[in-house]
C-alpha positions as CSV (number, residue, x, y, z in Angstrom):
1,M,14.1,-44.5,-16.6
2,S,14.0,-41.0,-15.0
3,F,16.0,-39.0,-13.5
4,S,16.7,-35.9,-11.3
5,V,18.9,-32.4,-11.1
6,R,20.1,-31.1,-7.9
7,I,21.4,-28.2,-7.3
8,L,23.2,-27.9,-4.3
9,E,24.7,-24.0,-4.3
10,D,24.3,-21.5,-7.0
11,T,25.5,-18.4,-7.8
12,A,22.1,-16.9,-9.8
13,T,20.0,-18.1,-6.6
14,Q,21.8,-15.7,-4.0
15,M,21.9,-13.2,-6.6
16,L,18.4,-13.4,-7.4
17,K,18.1,-13.5,-3.5
18,S,19.5,-10.5,-3.2
19,V,17.8,-8.0,-6.1
20,S,14.5,-9.7,-4.4
21,E,14.8,-8.2,-0.3
22,N,16.7,-5.3,-1.9
23,L,13.4,-4.8,-4.7
24,Q,11.4,-5.2,-0.9
25,A,12.7,-2.4,0.6
26,K,12.6,-0.1,-2.5
27,V,8.9,-0.8,-2.8
28,H,8.1,-0.3,1.3
29,V,9.8,3.1,1.6
30,R,8.2,3.8,-1.7
31,F,4.4,2.7,-0.5
32,L,5.2,4.0,2.7
33,D,5.9,7.6,1.1
34,I,2.4,7.2,-1.1
35,G,0.3,6.1,2.4
36,H,1.7,9.2,4.2
37,E,0.2,11.1,0.6
38,M,-3.0,9.1,0.6
39,I,-3.5,10.0,4.5
40,I,-2.8,14.0,3.7
41,Y,-5.5,13.4,0.8
42,A,-8.2,12.0,2.5
43,S,-7.7,13.9,5.8
44,L,-8.4,17.4,2.8
45,I,-11.7,15.5,1.8
46,V,-13.3,14.1,5.5
47,P,-15.9,15.5,6.6
48,V,-15.2,17.2,9.5
49,R,-17.5,18.3,12.5
50,T,-15.1,17.3,15.5
51,G,-11.8,16.1,13.5
52,Y,-12.1,13.0,15.4
53,L,-12.6,10.8,12.0
54,R,-10.2,12.7,10.2
55,S,-7.7,12.2,13.0
56,T,-8.0,8.3,13.0
57,I,-7.4,7.6,9.7
58,F,-3.9,5.5,8.6
59,F,-2.2,3.8,7.0
60,V,0.0,0.7,8.0
61,A,2.5,-2.0,6.5
62,V,0.2,-5.2,7.9
63,E,3.0,-7.6,6.6
64,G,5.0,-7.9,4.0
65,L,4.2,-6.2,1.2
66,A,0.5,-5.9,2.4
67,Y,-0.9,-2.4,3.7
68,S,-4.2,-1.0,5.7
69,F,-5.9,2.1,4.9
70,G,-9.2,3.3,6.7
71,A,-10.0,4.9,9.7
72,S,-10.6,3.7,13.1
73,A,-13.2,5.3,14.2
74,D,-16.3,3.7,14.7
75,Y,-18.4,5.7,12.7
76,A,-16.3,5.9,9.6
77,F,-18.4,2.8,7.9
78,W,-21.2,4.3,7.4
79,V,-19.3,8.1,6.6
80,E,-17.7,6.0,3.3
81,M,-20.7,3.9,3.0
82,G,-24.1,6.2,3.9
83,T,-27.4,4.9,5.7
84,R,-30.6,5.4,5.0
85,K,-30.8,8.6,6.4
86,M,-27.4,9.8,5.4
87,A,-25.5,10.4,1.7
88,A,-22.4,8.6,1.3
89,Q,-19.0,10.8,2.1
90,P,-16.8,8.7,0.9
91,F,-12.6,10.1,2.1
92,I,-10.4,6.3,1.7
93,R,-12.4,5.2,-1.5
94,P,-11.5,8.5,-3.6
95,A,-7.8,7.9,-1.6
96,V,-7.3,4.7,-3.3
97,E,-8.8,5.1,-6.5
98,V,-6.2,8.5,-7.4
99,F,-3.3,6.9,-5.8
100,M,-3.2,3.6,-7.0
101,S,-1.4,3.7,-10.3
102,M,1.1,5.1,-8.0
103,F,1.4,1.7,-6.4
104,L,2.2,0.3,-9.7
105,E,4.8,2.8,-11.1
106,A,6.3,2.2,-7.7
107,V,6.5,-1.6,-8.3
108,V,7.3,-1.0,-11.8
109,Q,10.1,1.7,-11.1
110,A,11.8,-0.8,-8.6
111,V,11.6,-3.9,-10.3
112,M,13.9,-1.2,-13.4
113,E,16.0,-0.4,-10.9
114,A,16.5,-3.7,-9.4
115,C,17.4,-5.2,-13.1
116,R,20.1,-2.1,-13.8
117,G,22.5,-2.6,-10.8
């Protein structure tokens, strides 16, 4: 003996879809704000000789709620991680560490707002 239940249409699904879209939009806006703050922070601590490395620091949305933060200068990795002959001068990792909790707070705040109304 077996049985199945098939829901053709219900109001809860539509409501949850609406909340999900609204939630994602709120989180996205807040993440972009935090990303801008990360760029500023990293720009303040990056070692500067010509200013090129600082000018290549970025925070961009990749897809959905996926983002990329870094610097596009060819030598950015070596400045961040160091070499045999040069000590590391991190500027990306410290920015991520400082702002990570803000990303989590943004998600929690958006969920709380979505649940309220």
